[in-house]
C-alpha positions in Angstrom: -16.5 10.4 8.8 -13.6 11.1 11.6 -13.7 9.7 15.0 -12.3 11.7 18.0 -9.1 9.2 19.6 -7.9 10.8 22.8 -4.6 10.4 23.5 -3.0 8.5 25.9 -0.4 5.9 26.9 0.1 2.6 25.9 2.9 -0.1 25.6 3.7 -0.7 22.0 5.0 -3.7 20.6 4.1 -7.5 21.2 3.4 -7.5 24.3 1.4 -10.6 24.2 5.0 -12.6 22.9 3.3 -13.9 19.8 4.9 -12.1 16.8 8.1 -11.2 15.2 11.2 -9.7 16.2 10.5 -6.3 14.6 7.6 -5.6 17.4 10.4 -5.7 20.3 11.3 -4.2 21.8 8.2 -3.0 23.5 8.3 0.4 24.6 5.9 3.2 26.3 4.3 5.8 23.7 2.5 8.4 24.2 0.0 10.3 21.7 -1.6 13.4 20.8 -5.2 13.0 20.5 -6.4 12.9 16.9 -9.0 12.4 14.5 -9.3 9.3 13.0 -11.3 7.8 9.4 -14.0 5.6 10.6 -13.8 3.1 7.5 -10.9 2.4 5.0 -10.7 5.1 2.1 -13.1 3.3 -0.5 -13.4 3.1 -4.5 -16.4 6.1 -4.4 -14.4 8.8 -2.4 -11.6 7.7 -4.3 -13.0 8.3 -7.6 -14.7 11.3 -6.0 -11.0 13.1 -5.2 -8.4 11.8 -7.5 -11.3 10.8 -11.0 -9.6 7.7 -11.0 -10.5 4.0 -9.3 -7.4 1.6 -9.2 -8.6 -1.0 -7.9 -9.0 -5.0 -8.5 -12.5 -5.7 -7.1 -14.8 -3.0 -8.9 -18.4 -2.4 -8.6 -18.2 -2.4 -5.1 -18.2 1.4 -4.5 -18.4 1.1 -0.7 -15.5 -1.4 -0.3 -12.2 -0.3 0.1 -9.9 1.6 -2.3 -6.7 -1.1 -3.2 -4.1 -1.2 -5.4 -3.0 2.4 -4.3 0.7 2.9 -3.4 1.7 5.4 -1.2 2.8 8.5 -3.5 -0.9 7.8 -4.5 -2.8 7.9 -0.5 -0.4 10.9 0.3 -1.7 12.6 -3.0 -5.2 11.7 -2.3 -4.9 13.1 1.2 -4.1 16.8 0.0 -6.7 16.8 -2.3 -8.8 16.2 -0.2 -7.1 18.9 2.2 -7.2 21.2 -1.1 -11.4 20.0 -1.4 -12.1 21.3 2.4 -9.8 24.1 2.7 -7.3 22.9 5.0 -3.7 22.8 5.0 -2.4 20.7 3.0 0.1 18.1 5.0 2.5 17.0 2.1 4.8 18.7 -0.3 5.3 16.7 -3.1 8.4 17.4 -5.3 8.4 14.7 -8.2 9.5 11.5 -5.8 10.4 12.9 -3.0 8.2 13.8 -0.5 8.4 16.0 3.0 5.2 16.4 5.4 4.2 19.0 7.6 2.4 17.4 10.7 1.2 20.2 12.5 -1.2 21.0 9.4 -4.2 20.9 9.9 -5.3 18.7 6.3 -5.3 15.1 6.3 -2.6 12.9 6.1 -2.0 8.9 6.9 -1.6 8.0 10.5 1.9 7.6 12.0 2.2 3.9 13.4 2.0 5.0 17.3 -1.4 6.6 16.2 -2.3 3.8 14.1 -1.3 1.0 16.8 -2.9 2.9 19.6 -5.8 3.7 17.9 -6.9 -0.2 16.4 -6.0 -2.0 20.1 -8.9 0.8 21.4 -6.3 3.4 22.8 -4.3 3.3 26.5 -6.8 1.0 28.4 -8.0 -3.3 27.9 -6.1 -3.1 24.6 -7.6 -5.9 22.2 -5.2 -8.5 20.4 -7.2 -7.7 16.9 -8.2 -3.8 15.8 -12.2 -4.9 16.1 -11.8 -4.9 19.7 -11.8 -8.8 20.2 -9.1 -10.8 21.4 -10.3 -14.0 18.7 -10.4 -14.0 15.0 -13.7 -14.9 14.1 -14.3 -15.2 10.0 -18.0 -13.7 10.8 -16.7 -10.3 12.3 -13.2 -9.7 10.3 -12.6 -10.1 6.7 -9.4 -12.3 6.6 -8.3 -16.0 5.6 -10.7 -17.9 8.2 -9.3 -21.5 6.9 -5.7 -21.3 8.8 -6.2 -21.7 12.1 -4.6 -20.6 15.3 -4.8 -21.2 19.0 -6.7 -17.5 18.7 -8.8 -17.7 15.9 -11.8 -19.3 14.6 -11.7 -21.2 11.6 -14.6 -20.1 8.9 -15.4 -18.0 5.7 -12.4 -16.8 3.2 -13.9 -14.5 1.1 -10.9 -13.7 -1.3 -11.5 -10.0 -1.6 -12.5 -6.9 -0.3 -15.9 -6.0 1.1 -18.0 -2.6 2.0 -16.3 -1.0 4.9 -18.3 -1.5 8.2 -19.9 -4.7 7.6 -18.5 -5.7 10.7 -18.8 -4.0 14.9 -16.7 -1.2 15.3 -13.7 -1.4 18.0 -14.1 0.7 21.6 -13.6 3.9 19.7 -15.7 3.5 16.8 -13.2 2.7 14.1 -13.9 -0.4 11.5 -11.8 -3.1 9.9 -8.8 -1.6 12.0 -8.0 -5.7 11.2 -8.2 -7.6 7.7 -10.1 -5.8 4.6 -6.7 -4.3 3.3 -3.7 -3.3 4.8 -3.7 0.7 5.4 -0.4 2.5 4.7 1.0 4.2 7.6 3.2 7.9 7.6 6.3 6.4 8.6 9.4 4.8 6.7 10.3 1.3 8.2 12.8 0.9 10.8 13.5 -1.5 14.1 12.0 -0.2 17.4 13.5 1.6 20.2 13.7 0.7 23.9 12.8 3.8 25.1 9.7 6.2 25.9 8.7 8.5 23.5 5.8 11.3 22.9 4.2 11.2 19.4 7.0 8.8 17.1 6.9 9.8 13.1 9.3 7.1 12.5 13.2 6.8 10.9 14.3 9.6 9.4 15.8 7.8 6.5 14.8 4.6 5.0 13.4 3.1 1.9 10.3 1.0 3.1 6.7 2.3 4.0 5.1 0.7 6.7 1.6 -0.9 6.4 -0.7 -2.5 9.1 -3.7 -4.5 9.8 -3.7 -7.0 7.6 -6.0 -8.1 5.1 -8.4 -10.3 3.4 -6.1 -12.7 2.2 -4.1 -13.3 5.2 -3.6 -15.5 8.1 -5.0 -14.0 12.0 -0.8 -13.5 13.0 -1.1 -10.5 10.1 -4.5 -8.9 11.6 -2.9 -8.3 15.4 -3.0 -4.6 16.2 0.7 -5.3 16.9 1.6 -6.5 13.5 4.1 -4.5 11.2 3.6 -5.3 7.5 6.3 -2.9 5.6 6.8 -2.4 1.0 8.1 -0.3 -1.6 6.0 3.0 -1.4 5.5 2.3 -5.1 3.2 -1.6 -4.5 0.2 -1.5 -5.7 -1.6 -4.8 -4.4 -5.3 -5.4 -4.8 -4.8 -6.1 -0.5 -3.5 -2.7 0.2 -5.4 0.4 0.7 -5.4 3.3 3.5 -7.0 5.4 6.0 -7.3 9.1 6.9 -6.6 10.8 10.4 -6.2 14.8 11.0 -5.0 17.3 13.7 -7.8 17.0 17.1 
């Protein structure tokens, strides 16, 4: 299920002065409209498209798939595009992946698209991807045992849970904070200060971006401005993804 995300302009980065240095400088970004999966890709969806389920937390078809590398995620996007008769976004040649973001098939979100959508769009932006400014374990899946100034102490589930277990944000997106980190399309790099339109990240680099925090993280990592990154080949039980496509 895809949600239609209207285009708009927002201030990308740590506008609340509570994050890491790589969340600065805050800069103006404009994104065009796009469609984004309402939910993280589930184990059942991944099994249907790819034929395997790499997840650690099994026996939960509607939990997000995890232990997927970045190449795994883009291969899924291509396979889903093929299944639905759409243009494949990614060209995969061994370990080299290039993307045609003007293709009408499925892909990973750019980092800017992800942050824009997680925060609720261009106005009334929230600290967390569930439309809230306070992290509450009854509303997000994260390490609720850790207390910060913008969190409530509660349960730490220590595993993934079914997608869509909590309320969505203003754009109809579920679990944009917590549950699993979500791979983005971009190579990781420092921010620049100038205004940008539809940025796609660095041209060169080694690590790929993921966003949103996960079931094992404290609330700071679940903020929409927080940036995670790692080598694209890692497969952890707290990293998954969701897909986007053209409007």
